[in-house]
C-alpha positions as CSV (number, residue, x, y, z in Angstrom):
1,M,12.6,-54.7,-30.1
2,K,13.8,-57.0,-32.9
3,I,14.2,-60.3,-31.3
4,Y,15.8,-61.8,-34.4
5,D,18.8,-59.5,-33.9
6,F,19.9,-61.2,-30.7
7,T,22.6,-63.9,-30.8
8,I,21.9,-67.5,-30.1
9,P,23.4,-67.4,-26.6
10,E,21.3,-64.3,-25.8
11,L,18.2,-66.0,-27.1
12,N,19.0,-69.1,-24.9
13,H,19.5,-66.8,-21.9
14,F,16.1,-65.2,-22.4
15,R,14.4,-68.7,-22.8
16,E,15.9,-69.8,-19.5
17,N,15.5,-66.7,-17.4
18,C,12.4,-64.8,-18.6
19,N,9.8,-67.3,-17.3
20,F,7.7,-67.1,-20.5
21,T,4.2,-68.5,-20.5
22,K,3.5,-71.1,-23.3
23,E,2.0,-68.4,-25.5
24,E,4.9,-66.0,-24.9
25,L,7.4,-68.7,-25.7
26,V,5.7,-69.6,-28.9
27,L,5.6,-66.0,-30.0
28,F,9.2,-65.5,-28.9
29,E,10.3,-68.5,-31.1
30,Y,8.5,-67.2,-34.1
31,R,9.9,-63.7,-33.6
32,A,13.4,-65.1,-33.3
33,K,12.8,-66.5,-36.8
34,N,11.8,-63.0,-38.0
35,I,8.2,-63.9,-38.7
36,P,5.9,-60.9,-38.7
37,L,3.3,-60.5,-36.0
38,E,0.4,-60.7,-38.5
39,C,1.6,-64.2,-39.6
40,I,2.2,-65.2,-36.1
41,A,-1.4,-64.2,-35.2
42,E,-2.7,-66.4,-38.0
43,I,-0.5,-69.4,-37.0
44,M,-1.5,-69.1,-33.3
45,N,-5.1,-68.5,-34.3
46,I,-5.3,-65.2,-32.3
47,S,-6.0,-61.6,-33.3
48,V,-3.2,-59.3,-34.3
49,S,-4.0,-57.1,-31.2
50,T,-3.6,-60.1,-29.0
51,A,-0.3,-61.0,-30.7
52,K,0.9,-57.4,-30.1
53,R,-0.1,-57.6,-26.4
54,I,1.8,-60.9,-26.0
55,S,4.7,-59.3,-27.8
56,R,4.8,-56.4,-25.4
57,R,4.8,-58.8,-22.4
58,V,7.7,-60.7,-24.0
59,N,9.6,-57.4,-24.6
60,N,9.0,-56.3,-21.0
61,K,10.4,-59.5,-19.6
62,I,13.5,-59.3,-21.8
63,I,14.1,-55.7,-20.7
64,K,13.8,-56.6,-17.1
65,I,16.6,-59.2,-17.2
66,C,18.9,-57.1,-19.4
């Protein structure tokens, strides 16, 4: 799922309704800016596999409310 393809109102809807954890919200914000997971992992000081796992949780929450 390409989060950066969503419109601003859609992104705001997800922020308000997905009940993201702090980590999920940070990752969501970076993905909304089209930053690759590898860079996000570096910024957040986590492994790429952890970033992918968090990204899957974010995507699952978005899918649930769509």
